[in-house]
C-alpha positions in Angstrom: 91.4 94.0 101.6 94.5 93.1 100.0 96.5 94.3 96.4 99.6 91.9 96.5 102.0 94.7 95.7 104.7 92.9 97.7 105.2 95.9 99.9 104.7 94.1 103.2 108.0 93.8 104.2 108.3 97.5 105.7 105.7 96.2 108.2 108.5 94.3 109.9 109.3 95.7 113.2 113.1 93.9 112.8 113.9 96.4 109.7 117.4 97.5 110.2 119.4 99.7 107.7 122.6 98.0 107.5 123.6 95.9 104.2 126.1 93.7 106.4 123.9 91.9 108.6 123.9 88.1 109.0 121.5 85.8 109.8 122.0 82.1 111.1 122.0 80.6 107.8 125.2 82.1 106.7 124.8 84.4 104.0 124.8 88.5 104.1 121.8 90.0 103.6 120.8 92.7 100.9 119.8 95.9 102.1 116.0 96.6 102.6 115.6 98.4 99.3 117.1 95.3 97.7 114.5 92.8 99.0 111.2 94.5 99.2 109.0 96.4 96.7 108.7 99.9 98.1 105.3 101.7 97.5 106.1 105.5 96.8 104.4 108.6 95.1 106.2 110.0 92.2 107.0 113.2 94.2 109.3 110.7 96.4 110.7 109.5 93.1 111.7 112.9 91.8 113.0 114.0 95.1 115.1 111.0 95.5 118.8 111.5 95.8 121.8 109.4 94.3 124.5 109.8 96.5 126.9 107.7 94.5 126.2 105.7 91.0 123.3 103.0 90.8 122.2 104.1 94.4 119.3 106.1 95.3 117.8 107.1 98.9 114.2 108.1 99.6 113.5 109.4 103.2 117.4 108.9 103.5 117.3 104.8 103.0 118.2 102.8 100.2 115.7 101.9 97.4 116.0 100.1 94.3 112.6 98.2 94.0 109.7 100.4 93.8 105.7 100.2 92.9 103.3 103.1 92.1 100.1 104.4 90.5 99.5 107.0 87.9 97.5 107.6 84.8 99.5 107.5 81.4 99.8 110.9 80.2 101.6 110.3 76.8 103.4 107.3 74.6 106.3 107.5 72.8 107.2 104.5 70.8 110.9 104.1 70.1 112.5 101.3 68.2 113.7 99.2 71.5 111.0 100.4 74.2 108.2 102.6 75.0 108.5 105.5 77.0 105.4 106.6 79.1 104.8 109.7 81.0 102.9 108.9 84.1 101.2 111.6 86.6 99.8 110.5 90.0 98.6 114.1 91.0 101.8 114.5 92.9 104.0 114.9 89.8 104.8 113.2 86.5 107.7 110.8 85.8 108.7 109.1 82.4 108.6 105.2 82.6 110.8 103.1 80.2 109.5 99.7 79.2 111.7 98.0 77.2 110.6 95.9 74.3 111.3 92.0 75.6 111.3 90.9 72.1 111.1 92.5 68.8 109.1 89.7 67.8 106.3 90.0 70.3 103.7 87.5 71.0 100.1 88.2 70.3 99.6 87.8 74.0 102.5 90.4 74.9 100.8 92.8 71.8 97.3 92.6 73.8 99.0 93.5 77.1 100.8 96.2 75.6 97.6 97.7 73.9 95.8 97.8 77.1 98.4 100.3 78.3 96.4 103.2 76.6 96.5 107.3 77.4 94.6 108.3 80.3 94.7 104.7 81.7 95.3 104.2 85.2 98.5 101.6 85.7 100.3 100.3 88.4 104.2 99.9 87.7 106.7 97.9 89.2 110.1 98.9 88.6 113.7 100.1 89.7 114.9 103.9 89.6 117.7 104.9 87.0 119.2 108.0 86.6 120.5 109.5 83.3 121.9 112.9 83.1 121.2 113.8 86.6 117.6 113.0 85.8 115.7 110.3 87.4 113.3 107.9 85.6 111.6 104.6 86.1 112.5 101.4 84.4 109.3 99.1 84.3 109.7 95.3 84.7 106.0 95.3 84.8 102.9 97.6 84.1 99.2 96.6 84.3 95.9 98.7 83.9 94.3 99.2 87.3 90.6 97.5 87.5 89.5 97.8 91.2 90.1 101.5 91.8 90.0 101.1 95.5 93.8 100.0 95.1 94.5 103.8 94.2 93.4 104.6 97.4 94.9 101.5 99.0 98.1 102.4 97.5 98.6 106.1 98.6 97.6 104.9 102.0 100.4 102.4 102.0 102.7 104.8 100.6 102.1 107.4 103.3 102.3 104.5 106.1 105.7 103.3 104.9 107.0 107.1 104.8 106.0 107.5 108.4 108.0 104.4 109.4 111.2 105.4 107.7 111.2 109.1 109.0 109.4 108.7 112.5 110.1 105.5 113.4 108.9 104.5 116.7 108.7 108.2 117.5 106.3 109.2 120.3 104.7 111.4 118.0 103.8 109.0 115.4 102.7 106.2 118.4 100.3 109.2 119.6 99.1 109.8 116.4 98.2 105.8 115.6 96.8 105.9 119.1 94.4 108.5 118.7 93.3 107.0 115.3 92.4 103.7 117.1 90.8 105.6 119.8 93.2 104.5 122.6 94.6 107.9 123.2 93.0 110.0 126.1 91.6 113.4 124.9 94.3 116.1 124.9 92.4 119.2 123.6 89.9 121.3 125.8 87.3 120.4 122.8 88.0 116.5 123.1 88.1 116.6 127.1 84.3 118.5 126.9 83.0 116.2 124.1 84.2 112.9 126.2 82.7 114.6 129.0 79.0 114.9 127.5 79.4 111.5 126.7 79.4 110.4 130.0 75.7 111.4 130.4 74.6 109.5 127.3 72.3 107.6 129.7 70.4 110.5 130.9 67.4 111.5 129.0 68.4 115.1 129.2 72.0 114.7 128.6 74.8 116.9 130.5 74.0 120.3 131.4 76.4 123.1 130.7 76.5 123.4 135.0 77.6 120.0 135.2 80.2 120.6 132.7 81.7 123.7 134.4 81.5 122.3 137.6 83.6 119.4 136.2 86.0 121.3 135.1 86.3 124.1 137.9 90.0 124.9 138.5 91.0 123.9 135.1 89.1 126.0 132.6 86.8 129.0 133.2 83.0 128.8 132.6 83.6 131.2 129.2 86.4 128.7 128.1 83.7 125.8 128.8 81.1 127.7 127.0 83.1 128.8 123.9 84.0 124.6 123.5 80.3 123.9 123.7 79.6 126.5 121.1 82.4 125.0 118.8 81.2 121.1 119.2 77.4 122.1 118.5 78.7 124.0 115.4 81.0 121.2 114.4 78.0 118.6 115.0 79.3 116.9 117.6 76.6 117.1 120.3 73.1 118.7 120.3 70.9 120.6 122.8 67.9 118.3 124.1 65.2 120.0 126.3 67.1 123.3 126.0 70.1 125.5 125.1 71.6 124.5 128.7 71.6 120.7 128.2 73.7 118.6 125.6 74.1 115.0 124.4 76.6 113.5 122.3 76.4 112.7 118.4 79.4 110.5 118.6 79.0 106.8 118.7 
């Protein structure tokens, strides 16, 4: 599923935070924050820093073009712009949308009328600071029509955040491997659960004596039984012919 929010640039492993890199084309590359649309939450917007005028950092990386999703809580109509207060569950921020033309067309008016209080919208814009208060200037706002986009956006924002704060770290790689099912089990509960699955082909399943024998010298019988009690309570396995034989519930 794709929602075309132009945030894909952050998946490129060739990311370089330098603003002075050049390529074979002979031109100077802009910083990543200038050339991509970063998915963020409002909490990240409110926590952005501004080390110098017109420069903003999130996760200690330059950013200007952003996109986020939230629900409109209030609308203030001014002479030359509209100020929308938008909340996404992590915080609230003011979003200013300038009137492109005082004599707006019927189509523009229809689009604006679709931005109502309690409507979920996606915002595309830039960070702005006035009197040490960070806000957003919107280039475009549109109502959300597929609510899967909300879930997608928050996952996208989390993934992007991890790429910046833990690029290539062993912890992040381990988490990804565990999610993908590639990492070896690390906790005793995981090890016992995996051992029970090894007896899936047996009608009776794994006996507790077999499990105790498998982990002899590494864990005591008491530890194995405590782990089995946890797996039973958690619904990861079940007893078969008696309380001493188990089979896995996991695929």
